C-alpha positions as CSV (number, residue, x, y, z in Angstrom):
1,M,-99.1,-149.8,-47.0
2,G,-95.3,-150.0,-46.9
3,N,-93.2,-150.9,-44.0
4,A,-91.6,-148.0,-42.1
5,A,-88.3,-149.8,-42.1
6,D,-88.3,-149.9,-45.9
7,T,-88.6,-146.2,-46.3
8,N,-85.9,-145.5,-43.7
9,T,-83.3,-147.8,-45.3
10,K,-80.7,-145.8,-47.3
11,T,-77.9,-147.3,-49.3
12,H,-74.8,-145.4,-50.1
13,P,-73.2,-146.2,-53.4
14,G,-69.5,-147.1,-53.2
15,T,-69.6,-148.1,-49.5
16,E,-69.6,-151.8,-50.3
17,T,-66.6,-153.5,-48.7
18,K,-64.3,-155.1,-51.2
19,P,-62.4,-158.3,-50.3
20,E,-58.8,-157.8,-49.6
21,T,-56.6,-159.1,-52.3
22,R,-53.0,-160.0,-51.6
23,T,-50.2,-160.3,-54.1
24,P,-48.9,-163.9,-54.1
25,S,-45.4,-164.6,-52.8
26,M,-42.9,-164.6,-55.6
27,F,-40.1,-167.1,-55.9
28,K,-36.7,-166.9,-57.7
29,V,-36.0,-169.9,-59.9
30,L,-32.2,-170.5,-59.8
31,L,-29.8,-172.6,-61.9
32,L,-26.8,-173.9,-60.0
33,N,-23.4,-174.3,-61.5
34,D,-21.7,-177.6,-61.9
35,D,-18.5,-178.9,-63.5
36,Y,-20.1,-181.1,-66.1
37,T,-23.1,-179.5,-67.8
38,P,-22.1,-177.9,-71.1
39,M,-22.8,-174.2,-71.4
40,D,-24.8,-174.8,-74.6
41,F,-27.2,-177.0,-72.6
42,V,-27.7,-174.3,-70.0
43,V,-28.6,-171.8,-72.8
44,L,-31.0,-174.4,-74.3
45,V,-32.7,-174.8,-71.0
46,L,-33.1,-171.0,-70.5
47,T,-34.6,-170.6,-74.0
48,K,-36.8,-173.7,-73.8
49,F,-38.2,-173.4,-70.3
50,F,-37.9,-169.7,-69.5
51,R,-38.4,-168.2,-73.0
52,K,-35.2,-166.2,-72.8
53,S,-33.6,-164.8,-76.0
54,E,-30.2,-166.3,-77.0
55,V,-28.5,-163.1,-75.7
56,E,-30.3,-163.2,-72.3
57,A,-29.8,-166.9,-71.9
58,T,-26.0,-166.5,-72.6
59,E,-25.8,-163.7,-70.0
60,I,-27.6,-165.8,-67.4
61,M,-25.4,-168.9,-68.2
62,L,-22.2,-166.8,-67.8
63,H,-23.5,-165.5,-64.5
64,V,-24.2,-169.2,-63.4
65,H,-20.7,-170.1,-64.6
66,H,-18.9,-167.3,-62.8
67,K,-21.0,-166.8,-59.7
68,G,-22.2,-170.3,-59.0
69,F,-25.9,-169.6,-59.7
70,G,-28.1,-167.4,-61.8
71,V,-31.8,-166.3,-61.7
72,A,-33.7,-167.8,-64.6
73,G,-36.9,-166.1,-63.6
74,I,-39.2,-164.9,-60.8
75,Y,-42.7,-166.5,-60.6
76,P,-45.6,-167.3,-58.2
77,Q,-45.0,-170.4,-56.2
78,E,-46.9,-173.0,-58.4
79,I,-45.3,-171.8,-61.6
80,A,-41.8,-171.8,-59.9
81,E,-42.3,-175.3,-58.7
82,T,-43.3,-176.4,-62.1
83,K,-40.3,-174.8,-63.7
84,V,-37.9,-176.5,-61.2
85,F,-39.5,-179.9,-61.8
86,E,-39.4,-179.5,-65.6
87,V,-35.8,-178.4,-65.7
88,N,-34.6,-181.0,-63.2
89,S,-36.4,-183.8,-65.1
90,Y,-35.1,-182.6,-68.5
91,S,-31.5,-182.3,-67.2
92,Q,-31.7,-185.8,-65.7
93,K,-33.2,-187.3,-68.9
94,S,-30.5,-185.6,-70.8
95,Q,-27.9,-187.1,-68.4
96,F,-26.6,-183.8,-67.1
97,P,-26.3,-182.8,-63.4
98,L,-27.7,-179.3,-63.9
99,K,-29.8,-178.4,-60.9
100,C,-32.6,-176.0,-60.6
101,I,-34.0,-174.7,-57.3
102,M,-36.3,-172.0,-56.0
103,E,-36.2,-169.6,-53.1
104,K,-38.6,-167.0,-51.8
105,E,-37.9,-163.6,-53.1
C-alpha cells in the first residue's frame, strides 16, 4: 500500500528556482602618458598584452599621448589586475616609466 502523501505530491516542471547570476564588475585598464616612454614601446605593449592590431594600438597610443591616458581594454577584475601587473612589470624591466592602472567601469 502506498502512502497518501506520495499520491498527493505534484511537481510542476519549470518551477525550479534558478540561482541568481550576476555579471561581474568590469574594469578599464588604462595606460598613462609620460614624457619618456617611446611611442613605439606603447604600441608594442598594446599589441603584446592586449592583442590590439597595429592600427588599433597606434590609435590608442595617440589618445594616450594627446589626452594623458587611454583605455587599453575592459575586463573582469582578476584579468584587469593581471594585465596591470604584466604591463607595469614589463615596462619596469624595459626601463620605461609607462604606468598602467585600472578603474571600475
